C-alpha positions in Angstrom: -24.2 0.7 -11.8 -22.4 -2.5 -11.2 -23.4 -5.8 -12.9 -22.5 -9.1 -11.3 -22.4 -12.3 -13.4 -21.9 -15.9 -12.3 -22.7 -19.4 -13.3 -25.1 -21.4 -11.1 -25.1 -25.1 -10.2 -27.0 -25.9 -13.5 -24.4 -24.0 -15.6 -26.9 -21.3 -16.3 -25.6 -17.7 -16.6 -27.1 -15.4 -13.9 -26.8 -11.7 -13.3 -27.6 -9.1 -10.6 -27.4 -5.3 -10.6 -26.2 -3.2 -7.7 -25.9 0.6 -7.5 -23.3 0.9 -4.6 -19.8 -0.6 -4.9 -19.6 -1.9 -1.4 -22.9 -3.8 -1.8 -21.8 -5.1 -5.2 -18.6 -6.5 -3.6 -20.5 -8.1 -0.8 -22.8 -9.7 -3.3 -19.8 -11.0 -5.3 -18.3 -12.5 -2.1 -21.6 -14.1 -1.2 -21.8 -15.8 -4.7 -18.3 -17.1 -4.3 -18.9 -18.3 -0.8 -22.0 -20.1 -2.0 -19.7 -22.1 -4.4 -20.8 -20.5 -7.7 -18.2 -20.4 -10.5 -17.1 -17.7 -12.9 -18.2 -14.9 -10.6 -17.3 -11.5 -12.0 -18.3 -7.9 -11.7 -18.2 -5.1 -14.3 -19.0 -1.4 -14.1 -19.2 1.7 -16.2 -18.4 4.9 -14.4 -20.8 7.6 -15.6 -18.6 10.3 -14.2 -15.5 9.3 -16.1 -14.1 11.9 -18.5 -12.1 10.5 -21.5 -10.5 7.2 -21.9 -8.8 5.4 -19.0 -5.0 5.6 -19.0 -2.9 7.4 -21.5 -4.9 7.8 -24.8 -2.3 9.7 -26.8 1.5 9.5 -26.8 3.3 11.7 -29.4 7.0 11.8 -29.6 7.4 10.0 -26.2 5.2 12.6 -24.4 1.7 12.5 -22.9 -0.8 15.2 -23.8 0.3 17.1 -20.7 3.9 17.1 -21.7 5.2 14.3 -19.4 7.7 11.7 -20.6 6.0 8.4 -21.3 8.3 5.5 -20.7 6.0 2.6 -19.9 6.5 -0.6 -21.7 5.2 -4.1 -21.3 8.7 -5.5 -21.2 9.6 -3.1 -18.4 6.4 -4.0 -16.5 7.3 -7.6 -16.6 10.5 -7.0 -14.8 12.9 -7.3 -17.8 16.0 -5.2 -17.1 16.2 -2.0 -19.2 19.1 -1.2 -21.5 21.1 0.9 -19.0 20.1 -0.8 -15.7 22.7 -2.7 -13.8 21.5 -6.1 -12.4 23.0 -8.0 -9.5 22.5 -11.8 -9.2 23.1 -13.6 -6.0 23.7 -17.3 -5.7 22.5 -19.1 -2.6 24.8 -21.8 -1.3 
């Protein structure tokens, strides 16, 4: 189930339900093309098992024993401690 929310021309909150992802995306596009604001879509996958992403890291390992090295700083592009960076100046 997909729920689409948007604000109409009178600043009233509106919603619509769709069962199929492609139809939901088309409906979202139609609302945006019509000039509505704050158009968004949410979904809850009834077939999902467990929490999305890594839900437990103990001693730097995921539940399946893999190393877990993700960090927000690394995601943002900040150089890691042992990485060599090269800067180029354009003249």
